[in-house]
C-alpha positions as CSV (number, residue, x, y, z in Angstrom):
1,M,-56.9,17.5,60.5
2,N,-59.3,20.6,58.2
3,K,-62.5,19.9,56.6
4,A,-61.0,19.6,53.4
5,K,-58.8,16.6,54.4
6,V,-61.6,14.9,56.2
7,L,-63.5,15.2,53.2
8,E,-60.6,13.7,50.7
9,I,-60.5,11.0,53.0
10,L,-63.7,9.9,52.5
11,E,-64.2,10.4,48.8
12,I,-61.0,8.1,48.5
13,S,-62.6,5.8,50.9
14,A,-65.8,5.8,48.6
15,G,-64.0,5.0,45.8
16,T,-62.0,2.7,47.0
17,I,-65.4,0.6,48.2
18,L,-66.7,0.9,45.4
19,L,-64.1,-0.3,42.7
20,S,-63.9,-3.4,45.3
21,V,-67.5,-4.0,45.3
22,G,-67.1,-3.7,41.7
23,F,-64.7,-6.1,41.4
24,Y,-66.3,-8.5,43.8
25,F,-69.9,-9.3,43.2
26,F,-69.0,-8.6,39.0
27,L,-65.5,-9.4,37.7
28,L,-64.7,-11.8,40.2
29,P,-67.6,-14.5,40.1
30,L,-67.0,-14.5,36.0
31,S,-63.7,-14.8,36.2
32,L,-62.9,-11.6,34.2
33,V,-59.3,-10.6,34.6
34,I,-58.9,-6.7,34.1
35,G,-55.1,-6.7,35.4
36,G,-53.3,-5.8,38.2
37,V,-53.2,-7.3,41.5
38,M,-57.0,-8.2,41.4
39,G,-56.7,-9.5,38.2
40,V,-53.4,-12.0,39.3
41,S,-56.2,-12.8,42.6
42,V,-58.6,-13.9,40.0
43,L,-56.2,-16.2,38.0
44,I,-55.4,-18.0,41.1
45,Q,-58.2,-17.6,43.2
46,D,-58.5,-21.5,43.8
47,V,-55.3,-21.7,45.2
48,I,-55.6,-18.7,47.8
49,P,-58.2,-16.7,48.6
50,V,-58.4,-13.3,46.8
51,S,-58.1,-11.0,50.2
52,I,-55.3,-13.0,51.0
53,F,-53.5,-12.5,48.4
54,M,-54.4,-8.9,48.0
55,F,-53.0,-8.2,51.5
56,I,-50.0,-10.2,50.8
57,A,-49.2,-8.9,46.9
58,N,-50.1,-5.2,48.4
59,T,-48.2,-4.9,51.7
60,I,-44.8,-6.3,49.3
61,L,-45.6,-3.7,47.0
62,L,-46.4,-1.1,49.4
63,I,-43.0,-1.8,51.0
64,I,-40.7,-1.7,47.4
65,G,-42.4,1.6,46.8
66,G,-41.7,2.7,50.6
67,L,-37.9,1.7,49.9
68,V,-37.8,3.3,46.0
69,L,-40.3,5.7,46.0
70,G,-39.8,7.3,49.4
71,K,-41.8,7.6,52.5
72,V,-44.3,10.2,51.0
73,F,-45.2,7.7,48.4
74,F,-45.2,5.3,51.3
75,F,-47.6,7.0,54.0
76,K,-49.8,8.3,50.7
77,T,-50.5,5.0,49.6
78,I,-51.1,2.8,52.6
79,Y,-54.7,4.0,53.5
80,A,-56.0,2.6,50.2
81,T,-53.7,-0.2,49.5
82,L,-55.1,-2.0,52.6
83,L,-58.4,-0.6,52.4
84,S,-59.5,-2.5,49.6
85,P,-58.5,-6.0,50.4
86,S,-60.0,-5.3,54.0
87,V,-63.5,-4.6,51.9
88,I,-62.7,-7.5,50.0
89,W,-62.0,-9.9,53.0
90,I,-65.4,-8.5,54.7
91,L,-67.8,-9.3,51.7
92,E,-65.7,-13.2,51.2
93,H,-67.4,-13.8,55.1
94,T,-71.0,-12.1,54.4
95,V,-72.0,-12.1,51.1
96,P,-71.1,-14.7,48.5
97,A,-69.3,-13.5,45.3
98,D,-72.1,-14.5,42.6
99,F,-74.9,-12.6,44.5
100,F,-75.9,-10.6,41.4
101,T,-74.5,-12.4,38.4
102,R,-76.3,-15.8,39.7
103,H,-79.4,-14.3,38.7
104,L,-78.2,-13.1,35.1
105,T,-80.0,-15.4,32.6
106,E,-79.1,-13.3,29.8
107,S,-75.9,-12.2,28.5
108,P,-74.1,-12.4,32.3
109,L,-70.3,-12.2,30.8
110,L,-71.5,-9.3,28.7
111,I,-73.5,-7.5,31.7
112,G,-70.7,-8.4,34.5
113,A,-68.3,-7.2,32.7
114,S,-70.0,-3.9,31.7
115,F,-71.1,-3.1,35.3
116,G,-67.6,-4.3,36.9
117,G,-65.8,-2.2,34.4
118,I,-68.4,0.5,35.1
119,L,-67.8,0.6,38.8
120,V,-64.2,0.1,39.1
121,G,-63.7,2.8,36.8
122,I,-66.0,5.1,38.6
123,G,-64.2,4.8,41.8
124,L,-60.7,4.5,40.9
125,G,-61.3,7.8,39.2
126,I,-63.0,9.4,42.5
127,V,-59.6,7.7,44.2
128,I,-57.0,9.3,41.7
129,R,-59.2,12.6,41.9
130,N,-58.1,13.1,45.7
131,N,-54.5,12.6,44.7
132,G,-54.8,8.9,45.9
133,T,-53.7,5.5,45.0
134,T,-54.8,1.8,45.4
135,G,-51.5,0.5,45.4
136,G,-50.7,-2.6,44.0
137,V,-48.9,-2.7,40.7
138,D,-49.3,1.3,40.5
139,V,-46.4,0.8,42.4
140,I,-44.6,-1.4,39.4
141,Q,-45.7,1.6,37.2
142,R,-44.2,4.4,39.0
143,I,-40.7,2.4,38.9
144,I,-40.7,1.9,35.5
145,N,-41.9,5.5,35.2
146,K,-39.3,7.0,37.1
147,Y,-35.9,4.8,37.0
148,L,-36.6,3.5,33.2
149,H,-38.2,6.9,32.0
150,I,-41.3,5.1,30.1
151,P,-44.5,6.8,30.2
152,F,-46.8,6.0,33.4
153,S,-49.6,5.2,30.6
154,T,-47.5,2.9,28.8
155,A,-46.0,1.2,32.0
156,M,-49.9,0.4,33.1
157,Y,-50.7,-1.1,29.4
158,V,-47.6,-2.9,29.8
159,T,-47.9,-4.4,33.1
160,D,-51.7,-4.9,32.9
161,G,-51.7,-6.0,29.5
162,I,-48.8,-9.5,30.7
163,V,-52.0,-10.4,33.5
164,I,-54.9,-10.0,30.8
165,G,-52.5,-11.8,28.3
166,I,-51.9,-14.7,30.7
167,A,-56.0,-14.6,31.2
168,M,-56.5,-14.7,27.4
169,I,-54.3,-17.7,27.2
170,I,-56.0,-19.8,29.7
171,N,-59.7,-18.8,28.2
172,F,-59.6,-16.2,25.2
173,Q,-63.4,-15.5,25.3
174,L,-63.2,-14.4,29.2
175,G,-60.4,-12.6,28.0
176,L,-61.7,-10.8,25.2
177,Y,-64.6,-9.6,27.6
178,A,-62.1,-8.4,30.3
179,V,-60.5,-6.3,27.8
180,G,-63.9,-4.8,27.3
181,S,-64.2,-4.0,30.6
182,M,-60.8,-2.4,31.1
183,I,-61.4,-0.5,28.0
184,I,-64.9,0.8,30.0
185,S,-62.9,1.7,33.7
186,G,-60.1,3.4,31.8
187,L,-62.6,5.8,30.1
188,L,-64.5,6.4,33.6
189,V,-61.1,6.7,35.3
190,D,-60.8,9.8,32.9
191,R,-64.3,11.0,33.5
192,F,-63.9,11.2,36.8
193,S,-60.5,12.0,37.6
194,I,-60.4,14.9,35.0
195,E,-63.1,15.7,33.7
196,G,-65.2,15.6,37.2
197,R,-63.6,19.0,37.9
198,A,-64.8,20.2,33.9
199,G,-66.4,23.1,33.4
200,Y,-67.2,25.8,30.8
201,T,-65.3,28.9,30.0
202,V,-67.2,32.0,29.0
203,F,-65.8,34.9,27.1
204,I,-68.0,38.2,26.6
205,V,-67.5,41.4,24.6
206,T,-69.5,43.9,26.3
207,D,-70.3,47.4,26.3
208,H,-71.8,47.1,29.8
209,T,-68.8,45.4,31.6
210,D,-69.6,46.7,34.9
211,L,-73.0,45.9,35.3
212,L,-72.3,42.5,33.9
213,Q,-69.8,41.8,36.4
214,Q,-71.5,43.0,39.2
215,N,-74.5,40.5,38.3
216,I,-72.2,37.6,37.9
217,Y,-71.2,38.3,41.5
218,D,-74.7,38.7,43.0
219,R,-76.0,35.6,41.0
220,L,-73.5,33.0,40.3
221,D,-71.1,33.8,42.7
222,R,-68.1,33.5,40.3
223,G,-65.2,35.4,40.2
224,I,-64.0,37.1,36.5
225,T,-61.0,38.2,34.5
226,K,-61.1,41.4,32.8
227,V,-59.0,41.9,29.5
228,R,-58.7,44.2,27.1
229,V,-59.3,43.9,23.5
230,V,-59.6,45.7,20.1
231,G,-62.2,45.2,17.9
232,G,-60.3,43.7,14.2
233,Y,-63.0,46.1,12.2
234,S,-64.1,49.2,14.4
235,K,-60.6,49.1,16.3
236,Q,-62.8,50.3,19.4
237,E,-61.2,49.0,22.8
238,K,-63.7,47.4,25.1
239,N,-63.6,45.0,27.8
240,M,-63.9,40.9,27.5
241,I,-65.1,39.4,30.4
242,I,-63.9,35.5,30.8
243,C,-65.5,33.2,33.7
244,T,-65.8,29.9,34.0
245,V,-68.8,27.7,35.5
246,D,-69.9,24.0,35.9
247,R,-72.4,22.9,33.6
248,S,-75.2,23.7,35.9
249,Q,-74.5,27.0,36.2
250,L,-74.1,27.6,32.1
251,Y,-78.2,28.3,31.8
252,I,-78.5,30.7,34.5
253,F,-75.6,32.5,33.1
254,K,-76.6,33.5,29.7
255,K,-79.9,34.7,31.0
256,V,-77.6,37.1,32.9
257,I,-75.8,38.0,30.1
258,K,-79.2,38.7,28.1
259,D,-80.2,40.6,30.7
260,S,-77.1,42.7,31.5
261,D,-76.4,43.3,27.7
262,P,-78.6,41.5,24.9
263,K,-76.0,43.1,22.4
264,A,-72.9,41.3,23.8
265,F,-70.6,38.9,21.4
266,T,-70.4,36.0,23.8
267,F,-69.0,32.8,22.8
268,V,-68.9,29.4,25.4
269,T,-65.9,26.8,25.2
270,R,-65.6,23.3,27.0
271,T,-63.1,23.4,29.6
272,K,-61.4,19.9,30.1
273,E,-61.0,20.5,33.8
274,A,-61.3,23.6,36.3
275,L,-59.0,24.0,38.9
276,G,-58.9,26.7,42.0
277,Y,-61.7,28.4,43.9
278,G,-64.7,27.3,43.6
279,F,-63.7,23.7,41.4
280,T,-61.2,22.6,44.1
281,R,-61.3,22.5,47.8
282,E,-57.8,23.3,47.9
283,G,-57.9,26.3,45.5
284,A,-57.9,30.1,46.5
285,E,-59.7,32.7,45.3
286,W,-58.7,34.6,41.8
């Protein structure tokens, strides 16, 4: 197993543990239901222990997913699917779920919903960023997407919405807090699964292409793309350098441009996601 694969497994483990901790310490003790198997486990926690229900439900859904979606999905899903209820089981036998929330004297529901949503969102975002899945109702959502041709996001809202809808019937106020927590987690999932690889793309039109190119290599260790462009007014041909960097390098990049060619025309755009060498472990150098 190569280093990149080991790092991927470690990140999936960290993300799964983080979302499990957020659920156990903030959502569970306040009976906040955010959908999925975890949400159902909250609804029936007085009947069956949360970890046991999650083990049973995730295992059944994992088998269904293997039969319907294939062996690749099964083996890709099995690790995180069983890790999450395992973490919950360990916590159930070592630390009380209200370890933190019992100390909240003001707005416990607001704080619990916020921190629970934050931890679950960050954890799930990390898992998804590494092409992993926590299984559970995600299996049903993928089956709906594949066979009914319903967008995955729509399938997710339908399945999670049903669970939250039941929770709102039981306790409307708790249901509203759960909706808020789900929105927070959803935003953070997008942030960490996609924008975690975000950066800035810099476009530079310069008369000193070779000097700027070498300085970028030496000081930023980034590759570039050169494009021939023609000035609309001057009709002169020049080279435009295109280079994507992460946010921590942007300030240095500006200084590199200024030192190389103070007269260079430069504009910077926010890049939603950057893939390839320097941004993803599996990328190849351009």
